[in-house]
C-alpha positions in Angstrom: -2.9 52.4 -30.2 -0.1 53.3 -27.8 3.5 53.1 -29.0 2.9 53.5 -32.7 0.5 54.1 -35.4 -1.8 51.5 -36.9 -0.3 49.7 -39.8 -2.3 50.4 -42.9 -1.9 49.1 -46.4 -1.8 51.5 -49.4 -5.6 51.1 -49.8 -6.3 52.4 -46.4 -7.4 49.1 -44.9 -5.9 47.9 -41.6 -3.7 44.9 -41.8 -4.3 41.9 -39.5 -1.8 41.7 -36.7 -1.0 38.6 -34.6 -0.4 39.6 -31.0 2.2 37.1 -29.7 2.3 38.2 -26.1 -1.2 36.8 -25.2 -0.3 33.6 -27.1 2.8 33.2 -24.9 0.7 33.9 -21.8 -1.7 31.1 -22.7 1.1 28.7 -23.5 2.8 29.3 -20.2 -0.5 28.9 -18.4 -1.1 25.5 -20.1 2.4 24.4 -19.3 2.1 25.4 -15.6 -1.3 23.6 -15.4 0.2 20.5 -17.0 3.2 20.5 -14.6 1.0 21.0 -11.5 -1.4 18.3 -12.6 1.3 15.7 -13.2 3.0 16.5 -9.9 -0.3 15.9 -8.1 -0.7 12.5 -9.6 -0.1 9.7 -7.1 0.8 6.3 -8.5 -0.7 4.5 -5.5 -4.3 4.6 -4.4 -3.2 3.8 -0.9 -2.0 5.9 1.9 1.6 7.1 1.9 3.7 4.5 3.8 7.3 3.5 3.7 7.3 0.6 1.2 9.8 -2.2 1.3 12.3 -2.5 -1.5 12.4 -5.3 -4.1 14.7 -6.0 -7.0 12.2 -8.1 -8.9 9.2 -5.8 -8.8 7.1 -5.2 -11.9 5.0 -2.2 -13.1 1.3 -2.5 -12.3 -1.8 -1.8 -14.3 -4.2 0.4 -12.2 -7.4 -0.9 -14.0 -9.5 -3.1 -11.8 -7.1 -2.6 -8.9 -8.0 -1.8 -5.3 -5.3 -0.9 -2.7 -5.4 -2.1 0.8 -2.8 -0.2 3.0 -1.5 -1.8 6.2 -0.3 1.1 8.4 2.7 1.0 10.7 0.4 0.2 13.7 -1.4 -2.6 11.7 -4.6 -0.9 10.9 -6.0 -1.3 7.4 -7.1 1.3 4.9 -9.1 0.8 1.7 -7.9 3.3 -1.0 -6.9 6.0 1.5 -9.9 5.4 3.7 -9.1 3.9 7.1 -11.5 0.9 7.8 -12.1 -1.6 10.5 -11.3 -5.3 9.9 -15.1 -6.0 9.5 -15.4 -3.2 6.9 -12.3 -4.6 5.1 -14.0 -8.0 4.7 -17.2 -6.4 3.3 -15.3 -4.2 0.9 -13.2 -7.2 -0.4 -16.4 -9.2 -1.1 -18.1 -6.2 -2.8 -15.0 -5.6 -4.9 -15.0 -9.2 -6.0 -18.6 -8.9 -7.0 -18.0 -5.7 -9.0 -14.9 -6.8 -10.9 -14.7 -9.9 -13.0 -12.1 -12.4 -12.1 -9.3 -11.8 -14.7 -9.1 -8.1 -13.9 -9.7 -8.0 -10.2 -6.4 -7.3 -8.4 -5.9 -6.4 -4.7 -2.7 -4.5 -4.1 -1.4 -4.7 -0.5 0.5 -1.5 0.3 2.2 -2.3 3.6 4.5 -0.2 5.6 8.0 -1.6 6.3 7.2 -1.4 10.0 3.7 -3.0 9.7 3.2 -6.3 11.6 3.7 -9.1 9.1 0.7 -10.9 10.6 -1.6 -8.1 9.5 -0.3 -8.2 6.0 -1.0 -12.0 5.9 -4.4 -11.4 7.4 -5.3 -9.0 4.5 -3.8 -11.5 2.0 -5.9 -14.4 3.4 -9.2 -12.3 3.6 -8.7 -11.3 -0.1 -8.3 -14.9 -1.0 -11.4 -15.9 1.1 -13.4 -13.3 -0.8 -12.6 -15.1 -4.0 -9.9 -12.7 -5.4 -7.2 -14.8 -7.0 -4.7 -11.9 -7.8 -3.3 -10.4 -4.6 -0.1 -8.5 -5.0 2.3 -6.7 -2.6 3.4 -3.2 -3.6 7.1 -2.4 -3.2 9.7 0.1 -4.4 11.5 -1.5 -7.3 15.3 -1.1 -7.1 16.8 -1.5 -10.6 20.6 -0.9 -11.0 20.7 1.6 -8.2 17.6 3.5 -9.3 14.4 3.5 -7.2 10.8 3.5 -8.7 7.4 2.6 -7.4 
C-alpha cells in the first residue's frame, strides 16, 4: 500500500480497516441525487402558467386528480398534453369512468391572462361528464408568503 505499511497485529494477521473516503463519496452522491430529484418534482401536473393569487387557497391531494390547463390563448391541455375541445370532453368522460366519485377531482390550472369564458367552459364540461369536484388551482398567499 502506498503511504504506509500495512497495519498488523502482534500475531501477524492484518487488522480490518474502514476506508472512510469511499463512504463519504457514496453519501455525497446520494445527497446530490436526492437534491436533484426533489428539485425536479413539480407540484402541478399541468403546464406552467401564471396562476392567480388567492388568500383562501388550500393544499391539494394529488391522488385521483387530473389537471386541465387553460393557456393564455384559451387552448386547453390535459396533464401537460395540449388537446382540442373534443378531446377534452372525451378525456373528462374517461376520467370519470376510471375514478370513483369521492376521489375524482379535476383541477383547473388557468393562466391569469386566460379568457374567463374558457375556464368556465372547462368547468361546465367537467360537471357534464359527472365529475362533482372541480377545483381551481391558485397561488396561496399567506401572511406575505407565496406557495402553490
